[in-house]
VEXDREN-2710 file (C-alpha; in Angstrom, 1 decimal):
% VEXDREN-2710
k/r/px/py/pz
1/MET/-24.3/6.8/34.1
2/ASN/-22.1/6.5/31.0
3/ALA/-23.2/8.3/27.9
4/ASP/-24.4/6.2/25.0
5/VAL/-21.7/6.3/22.3
6/ARG/-23.8/4.4/19.7
7/ARG/-24.3/6.3/16.5
8/HIS/-27.5/5.7/14.6
9/SER/-28.1/5.6/10.9
10/PRO/-31.8/5.4/9.8
11/ALA/-30.7/3.9/6.6
12/ALA/-28.8/1.1/8.3
13/GLU/-32.0/0.4/10.4
14/ARG/-34.2/0.2/7.3
15/ASN/-31.9/-1.9/5.1
16/GLY/-30.7/-4.2/7.8
17/GLY/-33.8/-6.6/7.6
18/PRO/-33.7/-7.1/3.9
19/LEU/-29.8/-7.5/4.0
20/LEU/-30.1/-10.0/6.8
21/ALA/-32.7/-12.1/4.8
22/GLU/-30.2/-12.4/2.0
23/LEU/-27.4/-13.3/4.2
24/LEU/-29.3/-16.1/5.7
25/ARG/-29.8/-17.5/2.4
26/LEU/-26.4/-17.0/1.0
27/LEU/-24.1/-18.0/4.0
28/PRO/-23.6/-21.4/5.3
29/ALA/-24.4/-22.2/8.9
30/GLN/-21.0/-21.1/10.3
31/GLY/-17.9/-19.3/9.4
32/THR/-15.8/-16.2/9.9
33/ALA/-16.9/-12.9/8.4
34/LEU/-14.9/-9.6/8.1
35/GLU/-17.0/-6.4/7.8
36/ILE/-15.4/-3.4/6.0
37/ALA/-16.6/0.0/6.7
38/ALA/-18.9/-1.1/9.5
39/GLY/-19.9/2.6/10.2
40/THR/-22.3/2.8/13.1
41/GLY/-22.0/-1.0/14.0
42/GLN/-25.8/-1.5/13.6
43/HIS/-25.4/-4.1/10.7
44/ALA/-22.6/-5.9/12.7
45/ALA/-24.8/-6.2/15.8
46/ARG/-27.8/-7.4/13.8
47/PHE/-26.2/-9.9/11.7
48/ALA/-24.0/-11.4/14.3
49/ALA/-27.0/-11.8/16.7
50/ALA/-28.9/-13.6/13.9
51/LEU/-25.9/-15.7/12.9
52/PRO/-24.6/-17.1/16.2
53/HIS/-22.3/-19.7/14.7
54/TRP/-20.5/-16.9/12.7
55/ARG/-17.5/-15.1/14.0
56/TRP/-17.9/-11.5/13.0
57/GLN/-14.9/-9.1/12.7
58/PRO/-16.1/-5.5/12.2
59/SER/-13.7/-2.9/10.9
60/ASP/-13.8/0.8/9.7
61/GLY/-11.4/3.2/8.2
62/GLU/-12.2/5.8/10.8
63/ALA/-11.0/5.2/14.4
64/GLN/-13.7/7.4/15.8
65/ALA/-16.3/4.9/14.5
66/LEU/-15.0/2.1/16.7
67/PRO/-16.5/3.1/20.0
68/SER/-20.0/3.0/18.4
69/ILE/-19.4/-0.4/16.8
70/ALA/-18.2/-1.8/20.0
71/ALA/-21.2/-0.4/21.9
72/TRP/-23.7/-1.8/19.5
73/CYS/-22.1/-5.1/19.6
74/ALA/-21.6/-5.3/23.5
75/GLY/-22.7/-8.6/24.8
76/LEU/-22.4/-10.6/21.6
77/ALA/-19.7/-13.2/22.2
78/ASN/-19.2/-13.9/18.5
79/VAL/-18.1/-10.3/17.6
80/ALA/-14.4/-9.6/17.9
81/PRO/-13.4/-6.0/19.0
82/PRO/-13.5/-3.7/15.9
83/LEU/-10.4/-2.9/14.0
84/VAL/-9.1/0.1/12.0
85/VAL/-8.7/-1.1/8.4
86/ASP/-7.5/1.2/5.7
87/VAL/-8.6/-0.8/2.6
88/THR/-6.1/0.9/0.4
89/ALA/-3.2/-0.3/2.5
90/PRO/-1.2/-3.2/1.0
91/LEU/-1.8/-5.3/4.3
92/TRP/-4.7/-5.3/6.7
93/PRO/-3.1/-5.7/10.2
94/GLY/-5.2/-7.7/12.7
95/VAL/-7.5/-9.1/10.1
96/PRO/-7.9/-12.9/10.3
97/PRO/-5.7/-14.3/7.5
98/ALA/-8.5/-16.5/6.2
99/VAL/-12.2/-15.6/6.2
100/ASP/-15.3/-17.1/4.7
101/ALA/-17.0/-14.0/3.8
102/ILE/-16.4/-10.2/3.6
103/TYR/-19.2/-7.8/3.8
104/CYS/-19.1/-4.1/2.7
105/ALA/-22.0/-1.8/2.6
106/ASN/-22.2/1.8/1.3
107/MET/-18.4/2.4/0.9
108/LEU/-17.6/2.5/-2.8
109/HIS/-19.6/5.6/-3.5
110/ILE/-18.5/7.5/-0.5
111/SER/-14.8/7.0/-0.9
112/PRO/-12.2/7.6/-3.9
113/TRP/-12.2/5.1/-6.8
114/ALA/-9.0/3.5/-5.7
115/THR/-10.9/2.0/-2.8
116/THR/-12.7/-0.3/-5.2
117/ALA/-9.7/-2.1/-6.5
118/ALA/-8.1/-2.3/-3.1
119/LEU/-11.3/-3.9/-1.7
120/MET/-11.1/-6.6/-4.4
121/GLN/-7.5/-7.1/-3.9
122/GLY/-7.8/-7.4/0.0
123/ALA/-10.7/-9.7/-0.5
124/ALA/-8.7/-12.0/-2.7
125/ARG/-5.9/-12.1/0.0
126/HIS/-8.2/-13.0/2.9
127/LEU/-11.0/-15.0/1.5
128/VAL/-10.8/-18.8/1.4
129/PRO/-11.3/-20.4/-2.0
130/GLY/-15.0/-20.1/-2.7
131/GLY/-15.5/-17.4/0.0
132/LEU/-17.9/-14.7/-0.7
133/LEU/-17.4/-10.8/-1.0
134/LEU/-20.8/-9.1/-0.5
135/ILE/-21.0/-5.6/-1.6
136/TYR/-24.2/-3.4/-0.9
137/GLY/-25.0/-0.1/-2.2
138/PRO/-26.4/2.0/-5.1
139/PHE/-24.8/1.4/-8.6
140/ILE/-25.1/2.8/-12.2
141/GLU/-26.0/0.0/-14.6
142/ASP/-25.6/0.8/-18.3
143/ASP/-28.8/-1.3/-19.2
144/VAL/-31.0/-0.2/-16.3
145/PRO/-32.5/3.4/-16.0
146/THR/-31.1/5.1/-12.9
147/ALA/-33.7/6.0/-10.3
148/PRO/-34.1/9.9/-10.0
149/SER/-33.3/9.4/-6.2
150/ASN/-30.0/7.8/-7.1
151/GLN/-29.2/10.4/-9.7
152/ALA/-29.9/13.2/-7.1
153/PHE/-27.6/11.3/-4.5
154/ASP/-24.8/11.0/-7.1
155/ALA/-25.0/14.7/-7.8
156/ASP/-24.9/15.3/-4.0
157/LEU/-22.0/13.1/-3.4
158/ARG/-19.9/14.8/-6.2
159/ALA/-20.8/18.2/-5.0
160/ARG/-19.4/17.2/-1.6
161/ASP/-16.2/15.5/-3.0
162/PRO/-15.4/15.2/-6.6
163/ALA/-13.9/11.9/-5.8
164/TRP/-17.0/10.3/-4.7
165/GLY/-20.1/9.3/-6.6
166/LEU/-22.1/6.1/-7.6
167/ARG/-19.9/3.6/-9.4
168/ARG/-20.7/2.0/-12.8
169/LEU/-21.2/-1.7/-12.4
170/ALA/-19.4/-2.0/-15.7
171/ASP/-16.3/-0.5/-14.1
172/VAL/-16.5/-2.3/-10.8
173/LEU/-16.8/-5.9/-12.1
174/PRO/-13.5/-5.8/-14.1
175/GLN/-11.7/-4.7/-10.9
176/ALA/-13.2/-7.9/-9.3
177/ALA/-12.2/-10.1/-12.1
178/ALA/-8.7/-8.7/-12.1
179/ALA/-8.4/-9.9/-8.5
180/GLY/-9.8/-13.4/-9.2
181/LEU/-13.4/-12.6/-8.0
182/ALA/-16.4/-13.7/-10.1
183/LEU/-19.9/-12.3/-9.9
184/ARG/-22.2/-15.0/-8.6
185/LYS/-25.5/-13.0/-8.0
186/ARG/-26.9/-9.5/-8.6
187/LEU/-29.7/-9.0/-6.1
188/ALA/-31.9/-6.0/-6.3
189/LEU/-32.9/-4.7/-2.8
190/PRO/-35.3/-2.0/-1.7
191/ALA/-34.5/1.7/-2.4
192/ASN/-32.7/1.1/-5.5
193/ASN/-29.8/-0.7/-4.0
194/LEU/-28.0/-3.9/-5.0
195/LEU/-26.2/-6.7/-3.2
196/LEU/-23.4/-8.0/-5.2
197/VAL/-22.3/-11.5/-4.5
198/LEU/-18.8/-12.3/-5.6
199/ALA/-16.8/-15.4/-5.1
200/ARG/-13.1/-16.0/-4.9
201/GLY/-12.1/-18.7/-7.4
202/ASP/-10.4/-22.0/-6.3
END
């Protein structure tokens, strides 16, 4: 019997339901989606199963993540084989040239700041006009008190790698604007996380 190569994230299991509820409201009936930093593959499998008329292209920056993603998505005809995508690269080989949505969860705070601008620029290259970039995770907002759990999480991240840490929304949104992406919605989700809905201009 083959060993189960699926990785499991309790957080991905918990937040998958609330995120899927928002995707069902935000996305049209069909399209092509690119997932950046797909991690374990749990979100890709859950979302693709619930959005059967969407073609889902999962990717991750780490090659060792791909077997888990593929295993979680096994049997889903609308999921393409996972790709290695380095968001900071000037081109994303293998990614469909035009996609209707890009989904990225929990990457910006667990990667160097340069990945934020790179994600925005890559999204601008690949999104169709009006296409959506959906970014999920914890953020620091200047006019909203930061939850103690997020403060502790930020301190832990910076202790592990000084280049990591929760990003200020006031720093992130100008990077989006510079790439031609505008904030359409800021959705508060459980556990002090946000879903940012950014759209590419026409």
